[in-house]
NUNU-869618 format. One record per residue: residue in three letters; y, z, x of N, C-alpha, C in turn. Coordinates in steps of 0.2 Angstrom, whole numbers, padded with zeros to 4 digits, always signed. Last residue first. Example, Ala and Ser with C-alpha at 12.3 -4.5 7.8 and 13.67 -1.06 7.14 Angstrom:
# NUNU-869618
SER-0011+0035+0064-0005+0036+0068+0000+0039+0064 ALA-0028+0039+0066-0022+0039+0062-0016+0039+0066 
This chain:
# NUNU-869618
THR-0056-0359+0014-0056-0352+0013-0058-0350+0006 THR-0055-0372+0016-0061-0369+0019-0061-0362+0018 PHE-0044-0378+0011-0050-0381+0008-0056-0377+0011 ALA-0033-0372+0016-0034-0371+0009-0041-0373+0007 THR-0033-0376+0029-0036-0370+0028-0037-0368+0021 SER-0025-0388+0029-0033-0388+0030-0036-0382+0028 PRO-0013-0385+0016-0015-0386+0022-0023-0386+0023 LEU-0004-0390+0003-0012-0389+0004-0014-0390+0011 ASP+0010-0384-0006+0007-0387+0000-0001-0385+0000 SER+0013-0378-0018+0018-0383-0015+0015-0386-0009 ALA+0005-0374-0033+0005-0374-0026+0010-0380-0023 GLY+0002-0373-0047+0009-0374-0045+0010-0374-0037 SER-0010-0373-0052-0007-0366-0050+0000-0367-0048 GLU-0014-0386-0054-0013-0381-0060-0010-0375-0058 LEU-0014-0391-0042-0010-0394-0047-0009-0389-0052 ALA-0024-0383-0036-0017-0383-0034-0012-0386-0038 ASP-0035-0388-0043-0033-0381-0044-0026-0380-0042 CYS-0035-0401-0038-0034-0400-0045-0032-0393-0047 ILE-0039-0398-0025-0033-0402-0026-0031-0401-0034 VAL-0051-0392-0026-0046-0388-0023-0039-0392-0025 THR-0059-0402-0032-0058-0396-0036-0052-0392-0033 ALA-0059-0411-0022-0056-0413-0028-0054-0407-0032 VAL-0067-0404-0012-0060-0406-0011-0056-0408-0017 HIS-0079-0404-0019-0075-0398-0017-0068-0399-0016 ALA-0082-0417-0020-0081-0414-0026-0077-0407-0025 PRO-0084-0421-0007-0078-0424-0010-0077-0420-0017 ALA-0089-0408+0005-0091-0412-0001-0085-0415-0005 LEU-0084-0409+0022-0084-0406+0015-0086-0411+0010 GLY-0096-0415+0035-0089-0414+0032-0090-0411+0025 ALA-0105-0411+0049-0105-0413+0042-0098-0411+0039 PRO-0096-0417+0064-0100-0412+0060-0100-0414+0053 MET-0097-0433+0072-0093-0428+0069-0098-0423+0065 ARG-0096-0445+0084-0100-0440+0081-0096-0434+0078 PRO-0083-0457+0080-0087-0453+0084-0091-0448+0081 ALA-0085-0473+0072-0083-0466+0072-0087-0462+0077 THR-0079-0487+0081-0085-0484+0078-0083-0476+0078 GLY-0068-0501+0078-0071-0496+0082-0077-0493+0078 ALA-0058-0505+0063-0060-0506+0070-0064-0500+0073 LEU-0058-0501+0050-0055-0507+0052-0057-0509+0058 PRO-0074-0493+0045-0067-0493+0048-0065-0500+0049 HIS-0084-0487+0037-0081-0494+0036-0074-0494+0039 GLU-0088-0474+0038-0093-0479+0039-0090-0486+0039 ALA-0077-0466+0035-0078-0467+0042-0084-0472+0044 LEU-0078-0466+0021-0073-0470+0024-0074-0471+0031 GLY-0087-0457+0015-0090-0464+0017-0085-0468+0021 THR-0083-0445+0013-0081-0450+0008-0084-0456+0009 GLU-0085-0430+0017-0090-0435+0017-0088-0441+0011 THR-0071-0425+0027-0074-0425+0020-0079-0431+0020 HIS-0062-0415+0038-0066-0421+0037-0070-0420+0031 PRO-0050-0405+0028-0054-0407+0034-0058-0413+0033 PRO-0035-0410+0018-0042-0408+0019-0045-0410+0026 ARG-0021-0409+0015-0023-0410+0022-0031-0408+0022 ALA-0008-0414+0004-0015-0412+0004-0018-0414+0011 ASP+0007-0411-0002+0004-0414+0003-0003-0411+0005 LEU+0015-0413-0017+0010-0409-0014+0007-0413-0008 VAL+0030-0412-0025+0027-0416-0020+0022-0412-0016 ARG+0036-0410-0042+0033-0407-0036+0029-0412-0031 VAL+0051-0412-0050+0045-0415-0048+0042-0412-0042 ASN+0064-0410-0054+0059-0405-0056+0052-0408-0055 ARG+0073-0417-0047+0070-0420-0054+0065-0415-0057 ARG+0075-0410-0036+0081-0411-0041+0079-0414-0047 ARG+0063-0411-0029+0065-0405-0033+0070-0405-0038 ALA+0064-0423-0022+0061-0423-0029+0062-0417-0033 GLU+0069-0419-0010+0073-0424-0015+0070-0423-0022 ARG+0059-0410-0005+0066-0408-0007+0070-0412-0011 ALA+0048-0419-0005+0048-0413-0009+0055-0410-0010 LEU+0052-0428+0005+0052-0430-0002+0052-0424-0007 ALA+0050-0421+0017+0057-0422+0015+0057-0424+0008 GLN+0036-0419+0016+0040-0413+0017+0047-0415+0015 ASP+0031-0432+0015+0031-0428+0010+0035-0422+0010 PHE+0035-0438+0028+0038-0440+0022+0037-0435+0016 SER+0026-0430+0035+0033-0429+0037+0037-0432+0031 ARG+0013-0435+0030+0015-0428+0030+0023-0427+0031 VAL+0014-0448+0034+0014-0446+0027+0016-0439+0026 ALA+0014-0447+0048+0020-0450+0045+0020-0448+0037 ALA+0001-0443+0049+0006-0438+0051+0013-0441+0048 LYS-0005-0455+0047-0006-0449+0042-0001-0444+0043 SER-0002-0463+0057-0001-0465+0051-0001-0460+0046 ALA-0007-0455+0068+0000-0456+0067+0002-0458+0060 GLY-0021-0456+0066-0018-0450+0065-0010-0450+0064 TYR-0022-0470+0069-0024-0468+0062-0020-0461+0061 ALA-0018-0470+0083-0014-0474+0078-0016-0471+0071 ALA-0028-0460+0088-0021-0459+0089-0017-0463+0084 MET-0041-0458+0090-0039-0459+0083-0031-0459+0083 GLY-0043-0456+0103-0048-0461+0099-0046-0462+0092 PRO-0038-0439+0102-0039-0445+0106-0044-0450+0102 LEU-0030-0433+0087-0035-0433+0091-0036-0440+0095 ASN-0017-0422+0079-0020-0429+0081-0025-0428+0086 MET-0016-0410+0068-0017-0411+0075-0021-0417+0076 GLU-0011-0413+0055-0009-0406+0058-0011-0407+0066 ALA-0016-0425+0051-0009-0424+0051-0007-0418+0054 ILE-0030-0422+0051-0027-0425+0057-0020-0426+0057 VAL-0032-0417+0038-0031-0412+0043-0029-0416+0050 GLY-0022-0427+0026-0028-0425+0030-0026-0420+0036 SER-0014-0433+0016-0013-0435+0023-0019-0433+0028 ILE-0013-0438+0001-0018-0435+0005-0017-0437+0012 ASN-0001-0433-0011-0003-0438-0006-0008-0434-0001 VAL+0004-0431-0028+0000-0429-0022-0002-0435-0017 LEU+0017-0426-0038+0015-0432-0034+0011-0429-0028 ALA+0020-0420-0054+0018-0419-0047+0016-0426-0044 GLY+0031-0413-0067+0026-0417-0065+0025-0416-0057 GLY+0042-0407-0072+0036-0402-0071+0030-0406-0068 PRO+0048-0421-0080+0049-0415-0077+0043-0410-0077 GLN+0037-0436-0077+0040-0431-0081+0042-0425-0078 LEU+0042-0450-0068+0038-0444-0068+0041-0439-0073 VAL+0050-0461-0067+0047-0460-0073+0043-0454-0074 PRO+0056-0461-0054+0060-0462-0059+0057-0461-0066 LEU+0043-0460-0046+0048-0454-0046+0053-0455-0052 ALA+0036-0472-0044+0034-0466-0049+0039-0461-0051 ALA+0041-0480-0034+0040-0483-0041+0039-0477-0046 ARG+0041-0471-0023+0047-0474-0026+0047-0477-0033 ALA+0027-0469-0022+0032-0463-0024+0038-0466-0027 LEU+0023-0481-0018+0020-0478-0025+0025-0473-0027 MET+0029-0482-0006+0031-0487-0011+0029-0484-0018 ILE+0023-0472+0001+0030-0472+0000+0032-0476-0006 PRO+0009-0475+0001+0012-0468-0002+0019-0469-0004 VAL+0010-0488+0007+0008-0487+0000+0010-0480-0003 PHE+0014-0484+0020+0019-0488+0016+0017-0487+0009 THR+0003-0477+0026+0010-0474+0026+0014-0478+0021 ASN-0009-0483+0024-0009-0476+0024-0002-0473+0024 THR-0006-0497+0024-0010-0494+0019-0009-0487+0018 LEU+0003-0499+0035+0004-0502+0028+0000-0499+0023 PHE-0004-0493+0045+0002-0490+0043+0004-0493+0036 LEU-0016-0501+0047-0016-0493+0046-0010-0491+0043 GLU-0011-0513+0048-0014-0512+0042-0015-0504+0041 GLU-0005-0512+0061-0001-0513+0056-0004-0512+0049 MET-0017-0510+0069-0011-0504+0068-0007-0506+0062 THR-0023-0522+0067-0026-0516+0065-0021-0511+0064 ASP-0013-0531+0073-0015-0532+0066-0018-0525+0063 ILE-0014-0526+0086-0008-0525+0083-0009-0526+0075 SER-0030-0519+0090-0026-0525+0089-0019-0522+0085 LEU-0036-0507+0101-0034-0508+0094-0029-0514+0094 ASP-0038-0503+0114-0043-0507+0111-0041-0509+0104 ASP-0027-0495+0117-0027-0502+0120-0033-0506+0118 LEU-0031-0483+0111-0025-0487+0109-0025-0494+0111 ALA-0048-0481+0108-0042-0480+0112-0037-0485+0110 GLY-0055-0479+0091-0054-0482+0097-0048-0480+0101 PHE-0055-0483+0073-0057-0478+0079-0056-0482+0085 ALA-0047-0482+0057-0049-0486+0063-0050-0481+0069 VAL-0046-0482+0040-0046-0478+0046-0048-0483+0051 VAL-0037-0481+0024-0041-0484+0029-0041-0480+0035 GLY-0033-0476+0007-0033-0475+0014-0038-0479+0018 VAL-0028-0468-0008-0029-0474-0004-0029-0473+0003 ALA-0026-0458-0017-0031-0457-0013-0033-0464-0009 ASN-0013-0451-0024-0014-0456-0020-0020-0455-0015 ILE-0009-0446-0040-0013-0444-0035-0015-0451-0031 VAL+0004-0441-0051+0001-0447-0047-0003-0444-0041 VAL+0007-0435-0067+0005-0434-0060+0002-0441-0057 ASP+0013-0440-0079+0014-0433-0077+0012-0432-0070 LEU+0021-0452-0089+0017-0451-0083+0019-0444-0080 ARG+0019-0459-0105+0022-0455-0100+0018-0455-0094 GLY+0011-0467-0113+0017-0465-0115+0022-0461-0111 CYS-0002-0470-0109-0001-0464-0111+0006-0462-0114 HIS-0001-0484-0105-0007-0481-0108-0006-0474-0111 GLY+0011-0486-0100+0009-0490-0106+0003-0487-0109 VAL+0011-0478-0089+0016-0476-0094+0014-0480-0101 ALA+0001-0485-0082+0000-0478-0084+0005-0476-0089 THR+0007-0497-0080+0001-0497-0083+0000-0490-0086 THR+0018-0494-0072+0019-0497-0079+0013-0496-0083 VAL+0012-0490-0060+0015-0485-0064+0017-0488-0071 ALA+0006-0503-0057+0002-0497-0058+0005-0492-0062 ALA+0018-0510-0055+0013-0512-0060+0008-0506-0062 ALA+0023-0504-0043+0027-0504-0050+0022-0505-0056 CYS+0013-0508-0034+0015-0501-0036+0018-0500-0042 ALA+0015-0522-0035+0009-0519-0037+0010-0511-0039 GLU+0028-0523-0029+0027-0525-0036+0020-0522-0039 PRO+0026-0518-0016+0030-0514-0021+0029-0516-0028 SER+0009-0519-0010+0016-0522-0011+0020-0518-0016 ARG-0003-0513-0008+0001-0515-0002+0007-0519-0004 LEU-0011-0511-0019-0005-0508-0019-0001-0509-0013 ASP-0018-0522-0028-0018-0521-0021-0011-0518-0020 LEU-0027-0518-0043-0021-0520-0040-0021-0518-0033 ALA-0034-0517-0058-0036-0519-0052-0029-0522-0048 ALA-0033-0503-0069-0029-0509-0066-0031-0510-0059 ARG-0038-0495-0084-0040-0498-0077-0035-0503-0075 ALA-0038-0480-0093-0035-0487-0092-0037-0489-0085 GLY-0053-0471-0097-0046-0472-0095-0044-0479-0094 HIS-0068-0462-0093-0063-0465-0098-0056-0466-0095 LEU-0080-0467-0081-0074-0462-0083-0070-0466-0088 ASP-0089-0472-0071-0091-0469-0077-0086-0464-0080 LEU-0085-0487-0064-0084-0480-0064-0086-0478-0071 GLU-0087-0501-0063-0093-0497-0062-0092-0489-0063 GLY-0075-0506-0064-0079-0507-0070-0085-0503-0069 LEU-0070-0504-0051-0067-0501-0057-0072-0501-0063 ARG-0078-0514-0045-0079-0507-0044-0076-0502-0049 GLU-0072-0525-0050-0079-0524-0051-0081-0517-0050 ALA-0059-0525-0046-0060-0524-0053-0067-0523-0054 SER-0052-0517-0032-0058-0521-0034-0059-0519-0042 ARG-0042-0509-0029-0041-0516-0027-0047-0520-0031 SER-0038-0498-0042-0041-0500-0036-0040-0507-0035 VAL-0034-0485-0053-0031-0490-0049-0036-0491-0043 LEU-0034-0478-0069-0037-0478-0063-0036-0485-0059 THR-0027-0465-0078-0026-0472-0076-0029-0473-0069 LEU-0033-0453-0090-0033-0456-0083-0030-0463-0083 VAL-0029-0437-0095-0029-0444-0097-0028-0449-0091 ALA-0038-0422-0092-0033-0427-0091-0034-0434-0094 GLY-0048-0413-0094-0045-0415-0100-0039-0420-0098 ARG-0056-0408-0083-0051-0404-0086-0047-0407-0091 ARG-0064-0419-0081-0067-0413-0084-0062-0408-0086 ALA-0055-0428-0076-0058-0429-0083-0061-0423-0086 LEU-0053-0422-0064-0047-0423-0069-0050-0424-0076 GLU-0066-0424-0058-0063-0418-0059-0057-0417-0064 ALA-0066-0438-0058-0071-0435-0062-0069-0428-0063 GLY-0055-0441-0049-0055-0444-0056-0060-0440-0060 ILE-0060-0435-0038-0054-0433-0041-0054-0435-0048 ALA-0071-0443-0035-0072-0436-0036-0066-0433-0040 ARG-0065-0456-0033-0070-0455-0038-0071-0447-0040 GLY-0057-0453-0022-0054-0455-0028-0059-0454-0034 LEU-0067-0451-0012-0063-0445-0014-0060-0447-0021 GLY-0073-0464-0011-0077-0458-0011-0073-0452-0014 GLY-0064-0475-0022-0066-0473-0015-0070-0466-0016 THR-0059-0479-0034-0066-0481-0033-0068-0478-0026 ALA-0045-0476-0034-0050-0472-0039-0057-0474-0038 GLY-0033-0478-0028-0039-0477-0024-0045-0474-0028 ALA-0023-0467-0038-0024-0473-0034-0029-0473-0029 VAL-0022-0461-0054-0026-0460-0048-0027-0467-0044 LEU-0011-0454-0065-0012-0460-0061-0016-0459-0055 VAL-0012-0445-0079-0013-0445-0072-0015-0452-0069 SER-0005-0436-0092-0006-0443-0089-0006-0443-0082 SER-0013-0422-0099-0008-0424-0094-0010-0432-0092 GLY-0023-0416-0106-0019-0421-0110-0013-0424-0105 MET-0024-0403-0095-0026-0405-0102-0021-0410-0105 LEU-0018-0397-0085-0020-0404-0084-0023-0407-0090 PRO-0016-0383-0089-0011-0387-0086-0012-0395-0086 HIS-0018-0375-0102-0023-0379-0098-0019-0385-0095 THR-0006-0369-0106-0012-0365-0106-0018-0369-0101 ALA+0004-0378-0105+0005-0372-0101-0002-0368-0101 ASN+0002-0395-0101+0001-0390-0106+0001-0383-0102 MET+0016-0404-0094+0009-0402-0094+0008-0396-0098 
């Protein structure tokens, strides 16, 4: 990364680029001069993004798709400096109200995608690069009615804590971001159940700014308090 403008010219892969938070992250990265590779399951929604960059319509719930995303980024820019995973799904309801299929989808998307994408990216991430996963505030304290969802996110936080030590040998930083509730629209489209009444969340643009600031400052962790102070 450029020492003066750390994200200027950096090759950044944004997974989940068409989601509420992914869009905001992509916009903030573009404002800082990053070279983007944008990944989403929907080719149509990728086409609607008002951002410059390579686009890849991929379902990252397979290791082959994760490898293809990384290959696209390297092919676009000749290298890969940063991976930001903004992929996620949510489900609400008591545990005995959730189907096994719903629980499997929570863990496949929220837990296994970050693991598989990290596995694909680590061998090619440039020294001094970074990998960002968004586990969220629920990874700090789980809540009734969200137990399975919270567990899938807590697993990401645990993964990031250990991966950070492994990746250090490659001079790659792993950043676990745990923003409080954010108005991404995700809660309006759950896999199951209905979202409980929640106070107004953070603006996605604010969360994106905090994450990009952390990338540029060299931060090694982003607890929920980092987004509200």
